[in-house]
N, C-alpha and C positions, 0 to 999 in steps of 0.2 A: 504494499500499500504506499503510495507516495502523494506527497502534498500537491504534485503537480496534476493529479487526477481531478482536483477541485476546481480547474479551469482558471478563470479570471480571479477567482478568490485566492489563488495560491499566493499572490503578492501581498494580500491582506492578512493573510495567516501564517507568513513566513516566520514571525517570532513565535507564534504558538508551536509551529512545528519544530523549532529549534529548542523547545524546552525538554528536560530529561524524560518526562512521562510518554511523550509522543512517540518515540522509537519503541518502547515497550507496548504500547496501544497497537501499533502497526504489527508488530510480531504476534501479539495475542490474536488479533483478528485473522492473519494469514494462517495461523495455527487452527483457529476454529473452523475456517472454511475447508481445510485440509482434512479435519477430523471428524466433522459432523455436517448435518444439514443445517445451513445457516441462510436467513432471509435479510434482506433482498437478495437476489442474484449478485454475485461479486461485482459485475460490472455497473449495477445500479446503486451502489453504496452512496454515492455522491450525486445522486441525480438531482436533488433539490438545488444544489449549488451549480451544477452544470446548466439547469434550464433557467435559473434566475441569477444571472451575474450580478455583481454588486451595483452597478449603475442602473439596474432595472429594477431594483428592490422598492417597492412602494407599500408593502404589506408583509408582515410576519406572522404566521400562525404556527404556535409551538404545540408539538405533540410529545409523547414520552418514548414509546417503544415503536419499532416497526410491527406490523401484524406478523403473528407468528404461525399462521396456518398456510398451507400451499396455495400458490397462486395470487395471493393477495399483495404482499409488499413489493413496492418498486422504487423506495427510496424517497417518497414524498409523505409527509405526515398526513393522516386521515384518508389518504387516497388508495384506491385499489386498481388493479389492472382492468382493462376493458374485458367485459364478458364474466367479471367476477361479481358474485353476489355482495350487495353493499352491506357493510357492518352497521349495526344499529346506531352507533354514534354518528356516522356519516348520514345516515336516514335522518336522524334528528337535526344535523346541520342543514339538510336540505329542506326540511320542514320549516326551520326558522327563515331560511333564505326565501322560501315560497311566501310566507306570511309577511316578511319584511319588504321584499321587492317584487313579488308576484312572479318569479321565475324559478325554474327548477331544472337543473341538468339532467340529461337523459341517462347517464351512467355514473359510475363511482370513480372514474379517472379524472383527476384534478390537473393534469397537464395543461389544460387551457388556462387554469388559473396561475400555474407557474409561469406561463408565458406572457400573462398579464402583469407580472411583477409581484406575485405572492409567493414569498419564500416559505415553503412548507417543511420545516425543520424539526425533526425529532431530536429528543436529548440523547438518546443512544441510536447509532445508525445501523446497528446490526442486532439480530436476536437468534438464539438457537430455536429450531422448529419446536413448537408445542410447549416453549417454556418462557412464558412472559417474563421480562426483566432479567433475563439470563446474562445478559452483557452489559449491565449496568456497573459492573466493577471492573471494566477494562480500561476506563480512562475516557471514554466518549463524553461523560458529562463536562469534563474540564475542556475538551476540545469544543463542544458545541457552545459552552459558555463563552469560549473565546470567539466563536462566529458571531453570537449576539453582541459581544463587545465592539467587534469589528464593524458589524452592521450599524451600531449606535453611533460610530464615528463618521459615517456617511453623511453628506451635507443635505441630501433631498429629503422632502417630507416622508415620513414613514409612520404607518399605523402599526401598532402591536396588539394581536388579540391573545390574551392570557386567559385560557379556559381551565378552571380547576386549580386547586390549591397549589399543586406542584408547579405549574406554569407561573402562577402569580408570585412565586418566590423569586423568579427572575426579573422582576420589576426593578431590584435595585441595580441591575446592569444597565438599565435605560436612563441615563442622565446625560442631557446635552442642551446646548442652545438651539440647535436645528429643530424644525417643527416636528413634533411628535403627538401622536394620539395613542394613549394607552386604555384599552377597553378590557375590563375583567368581567367575568361571568362564571357560574358553575360549568363544569365539563358537560359536553353534550352526551355523555353516556346516559343509557336509560336509568341508571341509578340516581341521577342528579340533574338531569335535564329540567325536570319540573320545579327545581328550587331556584329558578331565576334565569336559566339559559333560555328557555322559551320566553319570548317578548323582549328580550334584549336588543334586538334590532341592530346587530353590529354592522351589516353590510351597508345599509343606508347611512349609518354614522361615518363609516370609513369613506364612502364615496363623497359625503359632505365635506369631510376634512380635506381630502384630496383636492375637491374642486376650489375650496376655499383658499388653498395653497398653490393654485395655478396648475394642478396636475388633473389629467383626464380621470374620469371615474373608471373603476375596474368593472369589466364585463363579467358579471358572475354566472350568468347562465344564458 
């Protein structure tokens, strides 16, 4: 695993890649792929960074782990591959999108969002099959915190969606004079969506923020 695989992000993450933990993370990830079934596919680990380069970022949506069942994860938080049944959290995201803006994508693949400037970043970028959270001790969180910090240094207006208590702990990393919108709500999981995720209207709020700062709205669906 090389920092060059992150595309244009490599220049922004060079300091992070030079820290002692990073070589250990790279070795652990490669050993995991060699020894077991790991998701997403090896070539899609950095899909979020490759699809949404630094200059394109307008929104950040933070997730935790990649999906850990076959055919789901492809490197974007909350997204699944075309033709894959949508997880319930994503179904709830779409329900809120429809209630908020009256649109609903036809499938669970969020590549169009990534291409619109939505950085779909998980805290851990890999996971062992059928074992949620299995790679949280490899060093991924330190690396993805570095990505959040690098994103925060960008000059363009950026909205951050922090769903759930874990994501909201990252708010301390978002401190800058550049235009920022931080939206918090319960996680869209069926266990918590009815505690305030539904009715939070994040998509219209983000578009209003972007337009107020001279940026075009996100085409959500």
